[in-house]
N, C-alpha and C positions, 0 to 999 in steps of 0.2 A: 660663673660656674659655682655650683653648690656641692657640698659634701654632706653626708649624714654620719655624724659621730655619736650623737645623743638624740633621744626622742625630743629633747627640748630645743633642738635646732629648728624645729617647725613650730610656729605659733598654733594655738588652738584652732584658729580660723583656717590655717593652711592644712592642718590635720583633717579638718572637716571636709575640705575640698579633696584631699587625698582619699579619704574613706568613701566619699561620694563617687569618685572615679573608680575605686576598687569595686564598689557595688555595681556600677555600670558594666565593668569588665565581667563580673560574675554572671550577669543576666544577658549580656550581649557579646559572648566571646568571639564570634565571627568578625565583628566590627574591628577587633584589635589584632586579628591573626597575622597581619603583615605590617604592623606599626613600626617594628624595629628591623625590617628587612635591610640588610647591609650593615647592621650594627653588631659589635662584638662586646661581650661581657667577659672580663677576666676574673676567675675565682681563685684568689690567692689564699689558700687555707694552710696555715702553719700549724694547725692543731686539728685533730680528728673531728669530723662532723659528718653526719649523714643527712639529717633533716634540713639544716640550713643551707648546705651546699647544693643539695638536690633541688631544694625549693627555689633557690636563685636560678639554677640551670633550667628548671621547668618553666619558671616565669619568663626567662629570655627566649626560650624555644617557643613558648606559646605566643610570643609577640612576633615570631618570625625571624628572630636574630640568631646569632651563633655564640658559642661558648668555648673558651680556652682557659687553661690554668693548671693548677696542681692541687692535690688533696692532702699533702703533708709536707713538712719542711724538708724531710729527707729526700724527696724527689725534686727539690728545687735547688738553685744555686746557693741557698742559705746554708746547705750542707757544706759548701766550700768556703763559707764565711762572708758571703755577700750581704750587705746591709739592706734593711728595709727601704732606705732612701734610694739606693741604687736600683733595687728591684722595681720599685714603682716608676722610676724614670724609664726603665726598659719597657715595662708593661704599657706605659703611656704611648709607646711607639707602635704597640700591637693592637690595642683595644680602645674602645670608646668610653668604657666605664669599668670600675673595678670593685669587687666585693672582697674584703680582707678579714680573715679571722687570725688572731695571734694570741699566744699565751701571755704576752707581756702587755700590761695595761699601758695605754697611750700609743702603742705601735701604729694603729691605723691613723691616729692624729699626726704622727710624724710623717707617715706616707702622704697624707693630704697636703702637708705644707710643701712637699716636693713634687706633687703630681700635676700634670697638665690635663688630667681627665677627672671626672667626679669619682670620689672614693666613698664607699659605704662600709661602715664598721659592722662586720658580721660577728662581732664578739671579741672582746679583748680582756683576757684573764678573768678576774672576778669583778670587773669594773662595769662595763655596759654591754647591752645586747639590744640595740635600738630596733632592729627589724622584728625581733621577737615581741618587743613591746607594741609595735605597730600592729602586729598580728593579734595580740591579746586585746588591744583596744577595739580593733575592727570586729573581732568575735563578740565582744560584749555589746558593741553598738548594734551589730546585726541581729543578735538573739534577744537582747533586752530592749533594744530600741532607744537606748540612751547611754550617756556616759556620765551621769550624775545621779544623785539620790539613791545610793545603795550602800550596803555593808559588805565588805569583802574580807574574807579570811585568807591569810597567806600562811601555808603550813609546811613545815619541814626544815630544810636548810635555808634559813634566812640570813645567815652570816656570810656565806660564800656565794649565794645564788645571785648571779648578775641579772637574771631575768626579773627577780623580785625587786632588786634595787631600782632597775630601770622603770618598772611598772609603777612603783610607788611615786617616783619623781614625776612621772607623766600624769598620774591620777590626781595629784594634789592641785592641779590647775583647774579641776572641775568642781562643781558645787556639791556640798553635802555628801562627801565620801567619808565613811567610817571604816577605820582599819582595825582588824583583829589579827595580831601576830601570834601564831601557834608554833611553838618550838621548844626543844629542851634547852636548858641553860647554856649548854656548850655551843648552840647554833643560833643564838638570839640575834635579832636584827642589830646592825651596827649602831653605835651611839650617835654618829653624825646624822643618821636618818631620824632618830628620835628627837634630836635637837632641832632639826628642820621642821618636824611636825609640831613641836612645841612653839617654835617661833611663829608659825603660821596659824596657830591655835586650831589645829585639825585633830579631831578626837581619835584616840587609839587605845587599844588594850593589849597587854601581853599575857598570854596564858600558856599552860603546858598541855592540858587535856583537850583534844579535839571534840570529844563528846559534850563538853560543857558549853560549847558555843554553836554547835551545828544548827540549832533551831533558829538562831539569829541571822544566819548568813543568807545573802542574796547570791553571792558568788563565793566558791571555794577554789583557791588557787593552790594546787598541790605541787610539791617539788620533790625531787629525789635528793637523798644525801649523796653528795658527789665524791666518790672515791678519789678522783684525781686532785681534789683540793686539800686532801689530808696529808700531813707529814707522818702520821702514825697509823699504821694498819689496825692496831688494837682499838683506837678511838673510832675508826670507821666501822669496824665490826660491831662495836657496842651500840652505835647510834643508827645504823642503817635500817633497822626494822622498828624504829621508835614509833612511827605512824604507819598504819595500814588501813586505808579506806576500804570498807566492806559494806555488804548489804545492811548489816545491823546499824552501822553509823549513818548510812544513807536514809534509813527509816526515820531518823530523828530530824531530817532536813525538810525545808519547805518544798511544796510541790513544784515550784518554779525556780528553785535554786539551780545554778549550773556549776559544773565542775570543769575547771580548766587545768591543763598541765602542759608545760613547755616541751615535755618529752626529751630524751627517752625515759620511759618508765622502767623501773627495776621491779620492786614488789610493793611500792607504797600505795598503789591502787590495785586491789584484787581484780582479776579478770571478770569476776562475777558482776562487777559494777558496769562493765562495758555496754551491757544491754539496757541499762537504765537510760531513758531519754534525757535525763539531766546531765549525763556524761557526754560532754561535747568536745573532748580533747582531739578526736580524730577529725571532726569538722573544723576545728581550730587549725589543723595542718593545712586544709584546703584554703581557708581564709588567708593563710600565710603566703600562698602562691599569688592570690589576687592582690594582696597589698604590696607584694614585691613587684608585681607587674606595674601597678600604679606608681610605685616609687621609681622604677627604671624610666618610665615615660616622663615623670616629673623632672628628674635630674638631667635627663637627656633633652629636656624641653621639646618633647614631641607631643603635638596635639592631633587628636584623631577627630576628623569632622563627622558630623551626623550623616 
């Protein structure tokens, strides 16, 4: 039995197999429509989520399975003081696989140690968000045709953004990736990531102005400034509009650059950019369903015959 706590839980070769399966699911949906008939996914979300939870539910329903669970801690026995360990033991009696989001870093890992079913980390605090990373990687692979030899700019909240941290850790395993970190000083990439890049001798730059590097990028990964990660409302208000991607900035970019965003968007990408063919963040959402379908099949050890 396997769990998914981090994108690094899968080797590069295993990820390639997962993405090939996701690609087949995209192009042959009818083939997989009943693959999980009789299987149940539990979505245990202790923190608000729209995209991730609905994406998991859509994935399981598209495979012919069923879904049960809760969408916030207040509607679960956590409100009565039940521990994560006890909750997962109970869920293991009801479901075949569990997707868990929790505000505390490491909570899904605790659940995995006590679970008798596979557990997927659907986001834990500012730590990891592995299925978003799988979505990001599949999107890049599907549109660019490769997961190597490119320059990626990561812009916005690089300090608290778990999607950013997970994506960097995943991409360093591929060849010839150049990182450009674009953020205000208060939201710079954590030092432990910088140390990791130095140890691996992977090129990176830290800049403040998005305009200065737009022309160099093959991929721009925008993020929102996350109000829920700030202790001080004043700091959030000061930084929330630091970057706004608009048509003028897009005019500086390569014709084949793509813009990704884990969503939700607030106002860091102007809606006028949505019609630009390089803006692929809504396609990214669809790839998220395909990759979660592939992940559910893989962790449940279900093979669909030709």
